mmCIF file of the N, C-alpha and C atoms, coordinates in Angstrom:
data_MODEL
# 
_entry.id   MODEL 
# 
loop_
_atom_site.group_PDB 
_atom_site.id 
_atom_site.type_symbol 
_atom_site.label_atom_id 
_atom_site.label_alt_id 
_atom_site.label_comp_id 
_atom_site.label_asym_id 
_atom_site.label_entity_id 
_atom_site.label_seq_id 
_atom_site.pdbx_PDB_ins_code 
_atom_site.Cartn_x 
_atom_site.Cartn_y 
_atom_site.Cartn_z 
_atom_site.occupancy 
_atom_site.B_iso_or_equiv 
_atom_site.pdbx_formal_charge 
_atom_site.auth_seq_id 
_atom_site.auth_comp_id 
_atom_site.auth_asym_id 
_atom_site.auth_atom_id 
_atom_site.pdbx_PDB_model_num 
ATOM 1   N N  . UNK A 1 1  ? -18.859 -12.564 -21.567 1.00 0.00 ? 1  UNK A N  1 
ATOM 2   C CA . UNK A 1 1  ? -18.841 -12.043 -20.211 1.00 0.00 ? 1  UNK A CA 1 
ATOM 3   C C  . UNK A 1 1  ? -18.208 -13.051 -19.246 1.00 0.00 ? 1  UNK A C  1 
ATOM 4   N N  . UNK A 1 2  ? -18.637 -14.318 -19.346 1.00 0.00 ? 2  UNK A N  1 
ATOM 5   C CA . UNK A 1 2  ? -18.050 -15.326 -18.471 1.00 0.00 ? 2  UNK A CA 1 
ATOM 6   C C  . UNK A 1 2  ? -16.572 -15.512 -18.775 1.00 0.00 ? 2  UNK A C  1 
ATOM 7   N N  . UNK A 1 3  ? -16.211 -15.369 -20.046 1.00 0.00 ? 3  UNK A N  1 
ATOM 8   C CA . UNK A 1 3  ? -14.809 -15.521 -20.414 1.00 0.00 ? 3  UNK A CA 1 
ATOM 9   C C  . UNK A 1 3  ? -13.952 -14.464 -19.713 1.00 0.00 ? 3  UNK A C  1 
ATOM 10  N N  . UNK A 1 4  ? -14.417 -13.213 -19.689 1.00 0.00 ? 4  UNK A N  1 
ATOM 11  C CA . UNK A 1 4  ? -13.645 -12.153 -19.035 1.00 0.00 ? 4  UNK A CA 1 
ATOM 12  C C  . UNK A 1 4  ? -13.582 -12.369 -17.531 1.00 0.00 ? 4  UNK A C  1 
ATOM 13  N N  . UNK A 1 5  ? -14.654 -12.868 -16.943 1.00 0.00 ? 5  UNK A N  1 
ATOM 14  C CA . UNK A 1 5  ? -14.622 -13.168 -15.507 1.00 0.00 ? 5  UNK A CA 1 
ATOM 15  C C  . UNK A 1 5  ? -13.580 -14.241 -15.206 1.00 0.00 ? 5  UNK A C  1 
ATOM 16  N N  . UNK A 1 6  ? -13.494 -15.229 -16.071 1.00 0.00 ? 6  UNK A N  1 
ATOM 17  C CA . UNK A 1 6  ? -12.497 -16.284 -15.897 1.00 0.00 ? 6  UNK A CA 1 
ATOM 18  C C  . UNK A 1 6  ? -11.089 -15.735 -16.084 1.00 0.00 ? 6  UNK A C  1 
ATOM 19  N N  . UNK A 1 7  ? -10.915 -14.877 -17.079 1.00 0.00 ? 7  UNK A N  1 
ATOM 20  C CA . UNK A 1 7  ? -9.609  -14.234 -17.292 1.00 0.00 ? 7  UNK A CA 1 
ATOM 21  C C  . UNK A 1 7  ? -9.230  -13.428 -16.064 1.00 0.00 ? 7  UNK A C  1 
ATOM 22  N N  . UNK A 1 8  ? -10.186 -12.623 -15.537 1.00 0.00 ? 8  UNK A N  1 
ATOM 23  C CA . UNK A 1 8  ? -9.918  -11.806 -14.349 1.00 0.00 ? 8  UNK A CA 1 
ATOM 24  C C  . UNK A 1 8  ? -9.500  -12.684 -13.171 1.00 0.00 ? 8  UNK A C  1 
ATOM 25  N N  . UNK A 1 9  ? -10.222 -13.779 -12.968 1.00 0.00 ? 9  UNK A N  1 
ATOM 26  C CA . UNK A 1 9  ? -9.916  -14.689 -11.862 1.00 0.00 ? 9  UNK A CA 1 
ATOM 27  C C  . UNK A 1 9  ? -8.524  -15.296 -12.032 1.00 0.00 ? 9  UNK A C  1 
ATOM 28  N N  . UNK A 1 10 ? -8.225  -15.768 -13.226 1.00 0.00 ? 10 UNK A N  1 
ATOM 29  C CA . UNK A 1 10 ? -6.917  -16.378 -13.479 1.00 0.00 ? 10 UNK A CA 1 
ATOM 30  C C  . UNK A 1 10 ? -5.786  -15.373 -13.324 1.00 0.00 ? 10 UNK A C  1 
ATOM 31  N N  . UNK A 1 11 ? -5.998  -14.150 -13.795 1.00 0.00 ? 11 UNK A N  1 
ATOM 32  C CA . UNK A 1 11 ? -4.979  -13.111 -13.665 1.00 0.00 ? 11 UNK A CA 1 
ATOM 33  C C  . UNK A 1 11 ? -4.749  -12.757 -12.200 1.00 0.00 ? 11 UNK A C  1 
ATOM 34  N N  . UNK A 1 12 ? -5.843  -12.650 -11.430 1.00 0.00 ? 12 UNK A N  1 
ATOM 35  C CA . UNK A 1 12 ? -5.738  -12.302 -10.012 1.00 0.00 ? 12 UNK A CA 1 
ATOM 36  C C  . UNK A 1 12 ? -4.994  -13.395 -9.249  1.00 0.00 ? 12 UNK A C  1 
ATOM 37  N N  . UNK A 1 13 ? -5.204  -14.642 -9.619  1.00 0.00 ? 13 UNK A N  1 
ATOM 38  C CA . UNK A 1 13 ? -4.557  -15.762 -8.941  1.00 0.00 ? 13 UNK A CA 1 
ATOM 39  C C  . UNK A 1 13 ? -3.103  -15.970 -9.366  1.00 0.00 ? 13 UNK A C  1 
ATOM 40  N N  . UNK A 1 14 ? -2.676  -15.339 -10.438 1.00 0.00 ? 14 UNK A N  1 
ATOM 41  C CA . UNK A 1 14 ? -1.319  -15.502 -10.952 1.00 0.00 ? 14 UNK A CA 1 
ATOM 42  C C  . UNK A 1 14 ? -0.329  -14.688 -10.099 1.00 0.00 ? 14 UNK A C  1 
ATOM 43  N N  . UNK A 1 15 ? 0.575   -15.345 -9.395  1.00 0.00 ? 15 UNK A N  1 
ATOM 44  C CA . UNK A 1 15 ? 1.528   -14.625 -8.538  1.00 0.00 ? 15 UNK A CA 1 
ATOM 45  C C  . UNK A 1 15 ? 2.424   -13.657 -9.308  1.00 0.00 ? 15 UNK A C  1 
ATOM 46  N N  . UNK A 1 16 ? 2.604   -13.879 -10.598 1.00 0.00 ? 16 UNK A N  1 
ATOM 47  C CA . UNK A 1 16 ? 3.454   -12.985 -11.396 1.00 0.00 ? 16 UNK A CA 1 
ATOM 48  C C  . UNK A 1 16 ? 2.840   -11.595 -11.540 1.00 0.00 ? 16 UNK A C  1 
ATOM 49  N N  . UNK A 1 17 ? 1.536   -11.458 -11.285 1.00 0.00 ? 17 UNK A N  1 
ATOM 50  C CA . UNK A 1 17 ? 0.872   -10.161 -11.396 1.00 0.00 ? 17 UNK A CA 1 
ATOM 51  C C  . UNK A 1 17 ? 0.918   -9.355  -10.103 1.00 0.00 ? 17 UNK A C  1 
ATOM 52  N N  . UNK A 1 18 ? 1.535   -9.912  -9.082  1.00 0.00 ? 18 UNK A N  1 
ATOM 53  C CA . UNK A 1 18 ? 1.624   -9.259  -7.782  1.00 0.00 ? 18 UNK A CA 1 
ATOM 54  C C  . UNK A 1 18 ? 3.085   -9.041  -7.418  1.00 0.00 ? 18 UNK A C  1 
ATOM 55  N N  . UNK A 1 19 ? 3.364   -7.894  -6.814  1.00 0.00 ? 19 UNK A N  1 
ATOM 56  C CA . UNK A 1 19 ? 4.679   -7.736  -6.202  1.00 0.00 ? 19 UNK A CA 1 
ATOM 57  C C  . UNK A 1 19 ? 4.576   -8.345  -4.824  1.00 0.00 ? 19 UNK A C  1 
ATOM 58  N N  . UNK A 1 20 ? 5.682   -8.824  -4.303  1.00 0.00 ? 20 UNK A N  1 
ATOM 59  C CA . UNK A 1 20 ? 5.618   -9.337  -2.938  1.00 0.00 ? 20 UNK A CA 1 
ATOM 60  C C  . UNK A 1 20 ? 5.585   -8.153  -1.997  1.00 0.00 ? 20 UNK A C  1 
ATOM 61  N N  . UNK A 1 21 ? 4.773   -8.262  -1.011  1.00 0.00 ? 21 UNK A N  1 
ATOM 62  C CA . UNK A 1 21 ? 4.663   -7.171  -0.062  1.00 0.00 ? 21 UNK A CA 1 
ATOM 63  C C  . UNK A 1 21 ? 4.007   -7.638  1.220   1.00 0.00 ? 21 UNK A C  1 
ATOM 64  N N  . UNK A 1 22 ? 4.256   -6.895  2.268   1.00 0.00 ? 22 UNK A N  1 
ATOM 65  C CA . UNK A 1 22 ? 3.734   -7.255  3.581   1.00 0.00 ? 22 UNK A CA 1 
ATOM 66  C C  . UNK A 1 22 ? 2.210   -7.265  3.595   1.00 0.00 ? 22 UNK A C  1 
ATOM 67  N N  . UNK A 1 23 ? 1.579   -6.346  2.872   1.00 0.00 ? 23 UNK A N  1 
ATOM 68  C CA . UNK A 1 23 ? 0.125   -6.216  2.900   1.00 0.00 ? 23 UNK A CA 1 
ATOM 69  C C  . UNK A 1 23 ? -0.512  -6.647  1.591   1.00 0.00 ? 23 UNK A C  1 
ATOM 70  N N  . UNK A 1 24 ? 0.074   -7.558  0.894   1.00 0.00 ? 24 UNK A N  1 
ATOM 71  C CA . UNK A 1 24 ? -0.535  -8.091  -0.313  1.00 0.00 ? 24 UNK A CA 1 
ATOM 72  C C  . UNK A 1 24 ? 0.060   -7.575  -1.605  1.00 0.00 ? 24 UNK A C  1 
ATOM 73  N N  . UNK A 1 25 ? 0.962   -6.643  -1.544  1.00 0.00 ? 25 UNK A N  1 
ATOM 74  C CA . UNK A 1 25 ? 1.668   -6.206  -2.729  1.00 0.00 ? 25 UNK A CA 1 
ATOM 75  C C  . UNK A 1 25 ? 0.873   -5.299  -3.657  1.00 0.00 ? 25 UNK A C  1 
ATOM 76  N N  . UNK A 1 26 ? 1.447   -5.076  -4.819  1.00 0.00 ? 26 UNK A N  1 
ATOM 77  C CA . UNK A 1 26 ? 0.861   -4.221  -5.855  1.00 0.00 ? 26 UNK A CA 1 
ATOM 78  C C  . UNK A 1 26 ? 0.428   -5.116  -7.000  1.00 0.00 ? 26 UNK A C  1 
ATOM 79  N N  . UNK A 1 27 ? -0.739  -4.831  -7.544  1.00 0.00 ? 27 UNK A N  1 
ATOM 80  C CA . UNK A 1 27 ? -1.310  -5.645  -8.608  1.00 0.00 ? 27 UNK A CA 1 
ATOM 81  C C  . UNK A 1 27 ? -1.136  -4.941  -9.945  1.00 0.00 ? 27 UNK A C  1 
ATOM 82  N N  . UNK A 1 28 ? -0.699  -5.694  -10.959 1.00 0.00 ? 28 UNK A N  1 
ATOM 83  C CA . UNK A 1 28 ? -0.446  -5.133  -12.283 1.00 0.00 ? 28 UNK A CA 1 
ATOM 84  C C  . UNK A 1 28 ? -0.778  -6.191  -13.324 1.00 0.00 ? 28 UNK A C  1 
ATOM 85  N N  . UNK A 1 29 ? -1.944  -6.048  -14.000 1.00 0.00 ? 29 UNK A N  1 
ATOM 86  C CA . UNK A 1 29 ? -2.329  -7.010  -15.031 1.00 0.00 ? 29 UNK A CA 1 
ATOM 87  C C  . UNK A 1 29 ? -3.077  -6.301  -16.156 1.00 0.00 ? 29 UNK A C  1 
ATOM 88  N N  . UNK A 1 30 ? -2.518  -6.374  -17.361 1.00 0.00 ? 30 UNK A N  1 
ATOM 89  C CA . UNK A 1 30 ? -3.182  -5.793  -18.530 1.00 0.00 ? 30 UNK A CA 1 
ATOM 90  C C  . UNK A 1 30 ? -4.419  -6.586  -18.931 1.00 0.00 ? 30 UNK A C  1 
ATOM 91  N N  . UNK A 1 31 ? -4.412  -7.873  -18.663 1.00 0.00 ? 31 UNK A N  1 
ATOM 92  C CA . UNK A 1 31 ? -5.514  -8.741  -19.093 1.00 0.00 ? 31 UNK A CA 1 
ATOM 93  C C  . UNK A 1 31 ? -6.754  -8.630  -18.206 1.00 0.00 ? 31 UNK A C  1 
ATOM 94  N N  . UNK A 1 32 ? -6.568  -8.257  -16.942 1.00 0.00 ? 32 UNK A N  1 
ATOM 95  C CA . UNK A 1 32 ? -7.686  -8.103  -16.008 1.00 0.00 ? 32 UNK A CA 1 
ATOM 96  C C  . UNK A 1 32 ? -8.423  -6.810  -16.353 1.00 0.00 ? 32 UNK A C  1 
ATOM 97  N N  . UNK A 1 33 ? -9.732  -6.903  -16.519 1.00 0.00 ? 33 UNK A N  1 
ATOM 98  C CA . UNK A 1 33 ? -10.509 -5.742  -16.951 1.00 0.00 ? 33 UNK A CA 1 
ATOM 99  C C  . UNK A 1 33 ? -10.854 -4.789  -15.809 1.00 0.00 ? 33 UNK A C  1 
ATOM 100 N N  . UNK A 1 34 ? -10.607 -5.195  -14.582 1.00 0.00 ? 34 UNK A N  1 
ATOM 101 C CA . UNK A 1 34 ? -11.017 -4.395  -13.423 1.00 0.00 ? 34 UNK A CA 1 
ATOM 102 C C  . UNK A 1 34 ? -9.957  -3.357  -13.052 1.00 0.00 ? 34 UNK A C  1 
ATOM 103 N N  . UNK A 1 35 ? -10.444 -2.205  -12.557 1.00 0.00 ? 35 UNK A N  1 
ATOM 104 C CA . UNK A 1 35 ? -9.557  -1.188  -12.011 1.00 0.00 ? 35 UNK A CA 1 
ATOM 105 C C  . UNK A 1 35 ? -9.297  -1.474  -10.534 1.00 0.00 ? 35 UNK A C  1 
ATOM 106 N N  . UNK A 1 36 ? -10.355 -1.782  -9.801  1.00 0.00 ? 36 UNK A N  1 
ATOM 107 C CA . UNK A 1 36 ? -10.254 -2.133  -8.382  1.00 0.00 ? 36 UNK A CA 1 
ATOM 108 C C  . UNK A 1 36 ? -10.370 -3.640  -8.253  1.00 0.00 ? 36 UNK A C  1 
ATOM 109 N N  . UNK A 1 37 ? -9.428  -4.264  -7.545  1.00 0.00 ? 37 UNK A N  1 
ATOM 110 C CA . UNK A 1 37 ? -9.441  -5.709  -7.322  1.00 0.00 ? 37 UNK A CA 1 
ATOM 111 C C  . UNK A 1 37 ? -9.245  -5.983  -5.838  1.00 0.00 ? 37 UNK A C  1 
ATOM 112 N N  . UNK A 1 38 ? -9.748  -7.130  -5.360  1.00 0.00 ? 38 UNK A N  1 
ATOM 113 C CA . UNK A 1 38 ? -9.501  -7.481  -3.960  1.00 0.00 ? 38 UNK A CA 1 
ATOM 114 C C  . UNK A 1 38 ? -8.009  -7.705  -3.729  1.00 0.00 ? 38 UNK A C  1 
ATOM 115 N N  . UNK A 1 39 ? -7.557  -7.346  -2.543  1.00 0.00 ? 39 UNK A N  1 
ATOM 116 C CA . UNK A 1 39 ? -6.165  -7.636  -2.201  1.00 0.00 ? 39 UNK A CA 1 
ATOM 117 C C  . UNK A 1 39 ? -5.976  -9.135  -2.088  1.00 0.00 ? 39 UNK A C  1 
ATOM 118 N N  . UNK A 1 40 ? -4.737  -9.579  -2.076  1.00 0.00 ? 40 UNK A N  1 
ATOM 119 C CA . UNK A 1 40 ? -4.453  -11.010 -1.949  1.00 0.00 ? 40 UNK A CA 1 
ATOM 120 C C  . UNK A 1 40 ? -5.006  -11.549 -0.640  1.00 0.00 ? 40 UNK A C  1 
ATOM 121 N N  . UNK A 1 41 ? -4.919  -10.756 0.412   1.00 0.00 ? 41 UNK A N  1 
ATOM 122 C CA . UNK A 1 41 ? -5.576  -11.077 1.678   1.00 0.00 ? 41 UNK A CA 1 
ATOM 123 C C  . UNK A 1 41 ? -6.904  -10.328 1.615   1.00 0.00 ? 41 UNK A C  1 
ATOM 124 N N  . UNK A 1 42 ? -7.952  -11.013 1.198   1.00 0.00 ? 42 UNK A N  1 
ATOM 125 C CA . UNK A 1 42 ? -9.225  -10.380 0.836   1.00 0.00 ? 42 UNK A CA 1 
ATOM 126 C C  . UNK A 1 42 ? -9.790  -9.546  1.971   1.00 0.00 ? 42 UNK A C  1 
ATOM 127 N N  . UNK A 1 43 ? -9.591  -9.940  3.211   1.00 0.00 ? 43 UNK A N  1 
ATOM 128 C CA . UNK A 1 43 ? -10.113 -9.196  4.358   1.00 0.00 ? 43 UNK A CA 1 
ATOM 129 C C  . UNK A 1 43 ? -9.491  -7.804  4.485   1.00 0.00 ? 43 UNK A C  1 
ATOM 130 N N  . UNK A 1 44 ? -8.395  -7.567  3.773   1.00 0.00 ? 44 UNK A N  1 
ATOM 131 C CA . UNK A 1 44 ? -7.723  -6.277  3.852   1.00 0.00 ? 44 UNK A CA 1 
ATOM 132 C C  . UNK A 1 44 ? -8.282  -5.261  2.864   1.00 0.00 ? 44 UNK A C  1 
ATOM 133 N N  . UNK A 1 45 ? -9.312  -5.639  2.111   1.00 0.00 ? 45 UNK A N  1 
ATOM 134 C CA . UNK A 1 45 ? -9.960  -4.671  1.237   1.00 0.00 ? 45 UNK A CA 1 
ATOM 135 C C  . UNK A 1 45 ? -9.563  -4.798  -0.225  1.00 0.00 ? 45 UNK A C  1 
ATOM 136 N N  . UNK A 1 46 ? -9.425  -3.643  -0.866  1.00 0.00 ? 46 UNK A N  1 
ATOM 137 C CA . UNK A 1 46 ? -9.229  -3.573  -2.307  1.00 0.00 ? 46 UNK A CA 1 
ATOM 138 C C  . UNK A 1 46 ? -7.933  -2.863  -2.640  1.00 0.00 ? 46 UNK A C  1 
ATOM 139 N N  . UNK A 1 47 ? -7.464  -3.095  -3.848  1.00 0.00 ? 47 UNK A N  1 
ATOM 140 C CA . UNK A 1 47 ? -6.282  -2.408  -4.352  1.00 0.00 ? 47 UNK A CA 1 
ATOM 141 C C  . UNK A 1 47 ? -6.520  -2.037  -5.809  1.00 0.00 ? 47 UNK A C  1 
ATOM 142 N N  . UNK A 1 48 ? -5.637  -1.252  -6.347  1.00 0.00 ? 48 UNK A N  1 
ATOM 143 C CA . UNK A 1 48 ? -5.749  -0.804  -7.733  1.00 0.00 ? 48 UNK A CA 1 
ATOM 144 C C  . UNK A 1 48 ? -4.982  -1.715  -8.673  1.00 0.00 ? 48 UNK A C  1 
ATOM 145 N N  . UNK A 1 49 ? -5.530  -1.887  -9.874  1.00 0.00 ? 49 UNK A N  1 
ATOM 146 C CA . UNK A 1 49 ? -4.801  -2.555  -10.948 1.00 0.00 ? 49 UNK A CA 1 
ATOM 147 C C  . UNK A 1 49 ? -4.029  -1.448  -11.666 1.00 0.00 ? 49 UNK A C  1 
ATOM 148 N N  . UNK A 1 50 ? -2.754  -1.358  -11.402 1.00 0.00 ? 50 UNK A N  1 
ATOM 149 C CA . UNK A 1 50 ? -1.958  -0.257  -11.942 1.00 0.00 ? 50 UNK A CA 1 
ATOM 150 C C  . UNK A 1 50 ? -1.605  -0.417  -13.411 1.00 0.00 ? 50 UNK A C  1 
ATOM 151 N N  . UNK A 1 51 ? -2.057  -1.497  -14.042 1.00 0.00 ? 51 UNK A N  1 
ATOM 152 C CA . UNK A 1 51 ? -1.874  -1.647  -15.482 1.00 0.00 ? 51 UNK A CA 1 
ATOM 153 C C  . UNK A 1 51 ? -2.967  -0.908  -16.250 1.00 0.00 ? 51 UNK A C  1 
ATOM 154 N N  . UNK A 1 52 ? -3.998  -0.482  -15.559 1.00 0.00 ? 52 UNK A N  1 
ATOM 155 C CA . UNK A 1 52 ? -5.115  0.236   -16.185 1.00 0.00 ? 52 UNK A CA 1 
ATOM 156 C C  . UNK A 1 52 ? -4.920  1.740   -15.999 1.00 0.00 ? 52 UNK A C  1 
ATOM 157 N N  . UNK A 1 53 ? -5.208  2.540   -17.033 1.00 0.00 ? 53 UNK A N  1 
ATOM 158 C CA . UNK A 1 53 ? -5.082  3.993   -16.886 1.00 0.00 ? 53 UNK A CA 1 
ATOM 159 C C  . UNK A 1 53 ? -5.916  4.535   -15.731 1.00 0.00 ? 53 UNK A C  1 
ATOM 160 N N  . UNK A 1 54 ? -7.104  3.989   -15.528 1.00 0.00 ? 54 UNK A N  1 
ATOM 161 C CA . UNK A 1 54 ? -7.943  4.461   -14.423 1.00 0.00 ? 54 UNK A CA 1 
ATOM 162 C C  . UNK A 1 54 ? -7.278  4.184   -13.075 1.00 0.00 ? 54 UNK A C  1 
ATOM 163 N N  . UNK A 1 55 ? -6.555  3.080   -12.973 1.00 0.00 ? 55 UNK A N  1 
ATOM 164 C CA . UNK A 1 55 ? -5.837  2.775   -11.739 1.00 0.00 ? 55 UNK A CA 1 
ATOM 165 C C  . UNK A 1 55 ? -4.771  3.812   -11.444 1.00 0.00 ? 55 UNK A C  1 
ATOM 166 N N  . UNK A 1 56 ? -4.062  4.227   -12.477 1.00 0.00 ? 56 UNK A N  1 
ATOM 167 C CA . UNK A 1 56 ? -3.042  5.266   -12.299 1.00 0.00 ? 56 UNK A CA 1 
ATOM 168 C C  . UNK A 1 56 ? -3.669  6.604   -11.927 1.00 0.00 ? 56 UNK A C  1 
ATOM 169 N N  . UNK A 1 57 ? -4.812  6.938   -12.533 1.00 0.00 ? 57 UNK A N  1 
ATOM 170 C CA . UNK A 1 57 ? -5.498  8.186   -12.188 1.00 0.00 ? 57 UNK A CA 1 
ATOM 171 C C  . UNK A 1 57 ? -5.956  8.171   -10.732 1.00 0.00 ? 57 UNK A C  1 
ATOM 172 N N  . UNK A 1 58 ? -6.487  7.035   -10.274 1.00 0.00 ? 58 UNK A N  1 
ATOM 173 C CA . UNK A 1 58 ? -6.882  6.910   -8.870  1.00 0.00 ? 58 UNK A CA 1 
ATOM 174 C C  . UNK A 1 58 ? -5.673  7.080   -7.958  1.00 0.00 ? 58 UNK A C  1 
ATOM 175 N N  . UNK A 1 59 ? -4.568  6.452   -8.292  1.00 0.00 ? 59 UNK A N  1 
ATOM 176 C CA . UNK A 1 59 ? -3.365  6.553   -7.467  1.00 0.00 ? 59 UNK A CA 1 
ATOM 177 C C  . UNK A 1 59 ? -2.881  7.999   -7.393  1.00 0.00 ? 59 UNK A C  1 
ATOM 178 N N  . UNK A 1 60 ? -2.809  8.666   -8.524  1.00 0.00 ? 60 UNK A N  1 
ATOM 179 C CA . UNK A 1 60 ? -2.382  10.067  -8.547  1.00 0.00 ? 60 UNK A CA 1 
ATOM 180 C C  . UNK A 1 60 ? -3.365  10.925  -7.759  1.00 0.00 ? 60 UNK A C  1 
ATOM 181 N N  . UNK A 1 61 ? -4.654  10.620  -7.910  1.00 0.00 ? 61 UNK A N  1 
ATOM 182 C CA . UNK A 1 61 ? -5.669  11.364  -7.151  1.00 0.00 ? 61 UNK A CA 1 
ATOM 183 C C  . UNK A 1 61 ? -5.473  11.234  -5.651  1.00 0.00 ? 61 UNK A C  1 
ATOM 184 N N  . UNK A 1 62 ? -5.154  10.014  -5.198  1.00 0.00 ? 62 UNK A N  1 
ATOM 185 C CA . UNK A 1 62 ? -4.895  9.811   -3.774  1.00 0.00 ? 62 UNK A CA 1 
ATOM 186 C C  . UNK A 1 62 ? -3.631  10.549  -3.333  1.00 0.00 ? 62 UNK A C  1 
ATOM 187 N N  . UNK A 1 63 ? -2.579  10.428  -4.133  1.00 0.00 ? 63 UNK A N  1 
ATOM 188 C CA . UNK A 1 63 ? -1.298  11.031  -3.757  1.00 0.00 ? 63 UNK A CA 1 
ATOM 189 C C  . UNK A 1 63 ? -1.359  12.557  -3.734  1.00 0.00 ? 63 UNK A C  1 
ATOM 190 N N  . UNK A 1 64 ? -2.190  13.137  -4.581  1.00 0.00 ? 64 UNK A N  1 
ATOM 191 C CA . UNK A 1 64 ? -2.335  14.598  -4.617  1.00 0.00 ? 64 UNK A CA 1 
ATOM 192 C C  . UNK A 1 64 ? -3.482  15.041  -3.712  1.00 0.00 ? 64 UNK A C  1 
ATOM 193 N N  . UNK A 1 65 ? -4.578  14.308  -3.758  1.00 0.00 ? 65 UNK A N  1 
ATOM 194 C CA . UNK A 1 65 ? -5.795  14.715  -3.068  1.00 0.00 ? 65 UNK A CA 1 
ATOM 195 C C  . UNK A 1 65 ? -5.704  14.697  -1.553  1.00 0.00 ? 65 UNK A C  1 
ATOM 196 N N  . UNK A 1 66 ? -5.118  13.669  -0.986  1.00 0.00 ? 66 UNK A N  1 
ATOM 197 C CA . UNK A 1 66 ? -5.064  13.570  0.476   1.00 0.00 ? 66 UNK A CA 1 
ATOM 198 C C  . UNK A 1 66 ? -4.202  14.676  1.084   1.00 0.00 ? 66 UNK A C  1 
ATOM 199 N N  . UNK A 1 67 ? -2.993  14.919  0.591   1.00 0.00 ? 67 UNK A N  1 
ATOM 200 C CA . UNK A 1 67 ? -2.237  16.053  1.142   1.00 0.00 ? 67 UNK A CA 1 
ATOM 201 C C  . UNK A 1 67 ? -2.952  17.393  0.927   1.00 0.00 ? 67 UNK A C  1 
ATOM 202 N N  . UNK A 1 68 ? -3.616  17.542  -0.213  1.00 0.00 ? 68 UNK A N  1 
ATOM 203 C CA . UNK A 1 68 ? -4.351  18.775  -0.476  1.00 0.00 ? 68 UNK A CA 1 
ATOM 204 C C  . UNK A 1 68 ? -5.476  18.964  0.537   1.00 0.00 ? 68 UNK A C  1 
ATOM 205 N N  . UNK A 1 69 ? -6.196  17.916  0.846   1.00 0.00 ? 69 UNK A N  1 
ATOM 206 C CA . UNK A 1 69 ? -7.260  17.993  1.850   1.00 0.00 ? 69 UNK A CA 1 
ATOM 207 C C  . UNK A 1 69 ? -6.705  18.343  3.225   1.00 0.00 ? 69 UNK A C  1 
ATOM 208 N N  . UNK A 1 70 ? -5.557  17.787  3.571   1.00 0.00 ? 70 UNK A N  1 
ATOM 209 C CA . UNK A 1 70 ? -4.934  18.096  4.861   1.00 0.00 ? 70 UNK A CA 1 
ATOM 210 C C  . UNK A 1 70 ? -4.546  19.571  4.927   1.00 0.00 ? 70 UNK A C  1 
ATOM 211 N N  . UNK A 1 71 ? -3.956  20.078  3.852   1.00 0.00 ? 71 UNK A N  1 
ATOM 212 C CA . UNK A 1 71 ? -3.558  21.501  3.808   1.00 0.00 ? 71 UNK A CA 1 
ATOM 213 C C  . UNK A 1 71 ? -4.794  22.396  3.888   1.00 0.00 ? 71 UNK A C  1 
ATOM 214 N N  . UNK A 1 72 ? -5.842  22.047  3.130   1.00 0.00 ? 72 UNK A N  1 
ATOM 215 C CA . UNK A 1 72 ? -7.065  22.858  3.172   1.00 0.00 ? 72 UNK A CA 1 
ATOM 216 C C  . UNK A 1 72 ? -7.701  22.834  4.561   1.00 0.00 ? 72 UNK A C  1 
ATOM 217 N N  . UNK A 1 73 ? -7.741  21.673  5.188   1.00 0.00 ? 73 UNK A N  1 
ATOM 218 C CA . UNK A 1 73 ? -8.313  21.565  6.524   1.00 0.00 ? 73 UNK A CA 1 
ATOM 219 C C  . UNK A 1 73 ? -7.503  22.387  7.524   1.00 0.00 ? 73 UNK A C  1 
ATOM 220 N N  . UNK A 1 74 ? -6.182  22.331  7.411   1.00 0.00 ? 74 UNK A N  1 
ATOM 221 C CA . UNK A 1 74 ? -5.323  23.117  8.297   1.00 0.00 ? 74 UNK A CA 1 
ATOM 222 C C  . UNK A 1 74 ? -5.528  24.609  8.054   1.00 0.00 ? 74 UNK A C  1 
ATOM 223 N N  . UNK A 1 75 ? -5.649  25.024  6.794   1.00 0.00 ? 75 UNK A N  1 
ATOM 224 C CA . UNK A 1 75 ? -5.878  26.426  6.476   1.00 0.00 ? 75 UNK A CA 1 
ATOM 225 C C  . UNK A 1 75 ? -7.205  26.909  7.038   1.00 0.00 ? 75 UNK A C  1 
ATOM 226 N N  . UNK A 1 76 ? -8.230  26.107  6.920   1.00 0.00 ? 76 UNK A N  1 
ATOM 227 C CA . UNK A 1 76 ? -9.541  26.489  7.461   1.00 0.00 ? 76 UNK A CA 1 
ATOM 228 C C  . UNK A 1 76 ? -9.470  26.574  8.965   1.00 0.00 ? 76 UNK A C  1 
ATOM 229 N N  . UNK A 1 77 ? -8.789  25.629  9.598   1.00 0.00 ? 77 UNK A N  1 
ATOM 230 C CA . UNK A 1 77 ? -8.659  25.630  11.064  1.00 0.00 ? 77 UNK A CA 1 
ATOM 231 C C  . UNK A 1 77 ? -7.907  26.851  11.539  1.00 0.00 ? 77 UNK A C  1 
ATOM 232 N N  . UNK A 1 78 ? -6.818  27.217  10.859  1.00 0.00 ? 78 UNK A N  1 
ATOM 233 C CA . UNK A 1 78 ? -5.998  28.347  11.251  1.00 0.00 ? 78 UNK A CA 1 
ATOM 234 C C  . UNK A 1 78 ? -6.728  29.668  11.046  1.00 0.00 ? 78 UNK A C  1 
ATOM 235 N N  . UNK A 1 79 ? -7.504  29.765  9.984   1.00 0.00 ? 79 UNK A N  1 
ATOM 236 C CA . UNK A 1 79 ? -8.194  31.027  9.648   1.00 0.00 ? 79 UNK A CA 1 
ATOM 237 C C  . UNK A 1 79 ? -9.410  31.302  10.529  1.00 0.00 ? 79 UNK A C  1 
ATOM 238 N N  . UNK A 1 80 ? -9.830  30.360  11.310  1.00 0.00 ? 80 UNK A N  1 
ATOM 239 C CA . UNK A 1 80 ? -11.013 30.590  12.154  1.00 0.00 ? 80 UNK A CA 1 
ATOM 240 C C  . UNK A 1 80 ? -10.683 31.334  13.397  1.00 0.00 ? 80 UNK A C  1 
# 
């Protein structure tokens, strides 16, 4: 357990696992066991580890789910 925590920490600290970006970039590490990881600027919250299948499912869920919720909310508003 401690070994995986150390691996996760080392992977998170490795700049090669991050894309450069204004808000901390995108995180991609096969060795990190976490799906959700803190952003490089920790005060900015969390980001997805896109090397994990669960991370990709969360991303797709956000990309599909948020527009769907907006359309449903607009439809409910219009139908009232």
